[in-house]
N, C-alpha and C positions, 0 to 999 in steps of 0.2 A: 650491566647484562639486565634485559628485558623480566628472563624468568626469574632470576634471584628480586628483583623488585615485586614482581609479581605475588613471588611466596612469601617474602617479608613484610611487606607495607600490607597486601590483603589479600593473605594467606588463602591464595587462590593455588591448587595442584595442579603440573605440566605435567601433559600427555603425550608421546605420539603416535603416529597410525596403528603399529605393532596394538597400544592398550586399547585401544578403541571396539577392540573385540571384543572388550569387560563387560562392554555395557549396551543396553537395550535400545536409546534414544541418544541424538545428539543435537544435540541446540547451535545452529551458524549464529551468533549476534558478532562477527567482526565487520570490519572495514568491506564498504560494498565490493571491490574490488577483490577482494580474496574470498567470497559468498563461493563462487564457483569450486576453487582446490580443494576447502576446507571439506566442503559439501560428498565431493566423489571421496574424498578418503575416509570419510567416514559411512558414505555408501557403499566403498569397497567393503571396508570392515562389516557389513550386514547390519547397519543402524536406521531406523528409524529416524524420520529429519524434520526440526523444525528450522526451518530456516526464515532471518528475519528480510522482510521486505528492504529493496528490491532481489529477484531473483538475483542478478549478477548487473557489471558495470558495463558486457555487451552479450550477444548473442554464442559467442566463444562457448564450445565444448557441452552445451548445453543437452545435444543429442546423442551424446557423447555418457551423461549422465542419465538421461531417459532410459538407455538398455540397461544400464547398470540396476535403478531403482526397478525395471518390468522383471530384468531375470531374477531379481534377490526378493521382488514380491513387497518392496519397504512402501511403509504408509510415508509420506510428506505433505508436508503444508506449508508453502510463503504466508509470510503472518503479515495481515493486511488487517486489524484489529477491528478498525470501523466498520466491517462488516458486523461487527459484531456491539455495534452503538444503537441503544434503544431506538432512539430518534428512526437511524435508518431502516433496523430492521423494519418500524413501522412499515417506513414508506414503502420499502420492497413489499411487505403483505398488502398494501391497500395497490399500487401500480398492482401485481400481478389477479387481484380479485376485479379489476378493473373498472372502478370505481370514479377515475375521473376519464373513461371510457379510454379511447386513441391518444398515445402518448406520440405529441409532436415535437418537442425540444427538450431536452436538457442540458444544462448550464451550469456548471461548478467552478467557486471561485475560492482561493485560501492563498492567504498572505501575512506576511509576519517579518517581523525585523529579526535581522540573521545576527548582530551580534547579541542581541536578549535572548535568543533561541533556548542557550544551552547556557543555565547560569553557572559561573567559577568555571569554563573554557573560555578560552581564546577562539572565536570562532575562525581567525588566521591561520591556525593550528588544525579543527575538527575539517574532518573529509570530506563534508559540504563543500571547502573552498577550493578544493582540490581537482583535479579534471583526472591527477595519476589514480586516485582514492575512488571513484567514481561520483565526482559529488557535483553539485548544480541543481537548481530547482526542479527540473524534470524529474530527476531522478527521486529525489531526496521528497517528494513532492508526488509519489506514483498513485500513493492512496487516492486521489479524486481521479485518476487516469484508469483504476481496479475498479472503483465506486461506478463509473458513468458504464462500464461494459457490463457488469455486475446487474446492474440494477435496469439493462437493456438487455440480459439477458443472453453479451455475449455474441447477439447479432452481430455479421459478419461486417466491417468496415468497407463501405464502396471505397470511398475519396477523404482521405486527412493533410490538413495545411499547418504547418508549427510556424513560428515565430517569435522568432529567442535571443534575444542578445545580454552579455551585460550591457548596464545602462544608467549603474550608479557607481560613486567613487567607494563603494564596499571594496577590502584589501582581497579578492578572492578570484580564482583564475576561470574559474567557471559561469556558467548563464544566472542574471540573476531577478530574469522577466521571461516569463512564458505565456502565451497564448495560442490556443490550437484548435484547430474545428474540426470535425467530423461529419461525414454522409455515413446515415446510417440504407437501409433499405427504406425506413421506417420514419427514422427521422433527422432531426439537425442537430448535432452537441456542440458544446463547446467546455473545455477549460482552461480555467488564467488563474495562475499562481506566481508569486513571485516571495523575495526576501527583503522589500521594500517596505511595507507598511507596521512605521510606527507603532500600530494599534491592530492587535491580530486580526484577521477578519477570516470566516469561511463559513459560507452557509452554499444552497442549492434550489433555483428555480427548477421546474418539471411543469411545465405548460403541456395541459392535456385538451380533448377533446368537448369536457365538461368542466371545466376549469382548473389553478393551478394550485403549486403547491410550492408554497416557501419553507423551506428547511432550515433553521438557525443551529448549527452544531456547537453553537458558545452558548446558547440558551439553551439548549436543549427545548427547540420547540416546532411544528410543527404548524405551516396555517390556510387553510385549505381559502382560495378566495377566487369565487364565481359571482354570477349575475344577484345573489343572493347577498353577496357582500364577503366579510372574510372574517373567518372564524376560525380560531385556533382547536386543531383537534387533534393534537395532543401536546405535554409539557410534562417532563421530566424535572420537579420540584429542586431535587438533591441529587446528584452524580458524580459517583468517582472515577475518574478516571481508567483508573486499576479496572475497573468492573469490565470493562472490555477486555483488557491482555487476560484476565481471569475467566473469562466466558470463554475467548481463545484457545486458551491453555484446556480448559476443561473438554472443551469439543477436539481438540485434537486427541488426549489421553483418551475418552470413549474410543476414538475413529482407532488408536491403536491398539485397544482393548479389544476391538470389534472386529478388529481386519477388517476395514472398510476405509478406502481411500476418500481424501478431504475434499471438499469444495473447490478448495483453491492448491491443487497439488501443483507440479512442475507444468505439464503441460499446458494447464491454464493460464498461468504468469509468464510461461513462453508467449504464450499469444499475444499480451499486453506488450510485452516488450518490444515483438515483432513489428509492433503498429507502434510504436516509441523512436525505435533505431531505422526502421522504413522512411522515416519523415523527409 
């Protein structure tokens, strides 16, 4: 019995829908395919909602959830912790201040080897390997899609194209490689992501009217490249990955305490999912 195991081994108490009414906030950190089911239960109980990304593995019942949230005035956040990464916060301010003029293109890449990603866990049994649990590199890497739309201030997508497949010999049911292209009114953008790279890679290039930004999220650096040459304009010598999560948590709790809706609520996350699922 899983409930007995969670109680005895991990000392995690079990709750049902009725006991949720005792709580002010619920954190949804279950497999992707269970997010909406569990979020609906918590919302009906009147709890503010912190939901691990992605919001869901499909678009079903999101509108139903939004109605409950609106009626009960619930604060909610879809957890995309990279928005709290110091490099990316610097880049967002840099772009918003028009320091490279008009942005022409944004290109994200993220790749890693799935069997190495979660230490001590059999990747073939993890949610990422199965369609039924909302796995696959596209949803697993929704961070890069969220960042793309966020950096471009969620301007409407005019056209998109996804090319994806399972091309490796990994023992998974889901796609392991994807290239997605987007046309906005102002820019062309792309996201490349995969489960295949033996050495993790995570970077972004932003092409602007007055120069390019090169962001390396593993080295925590930002370079400005223009006709004068290449200049390091941001570097973080030491970074604890937990800082992103702590910053995100503090932000959410502050929003709850001040009764202020978050900048990545369910309506915002729904737009990202719609662009992905309507491919």
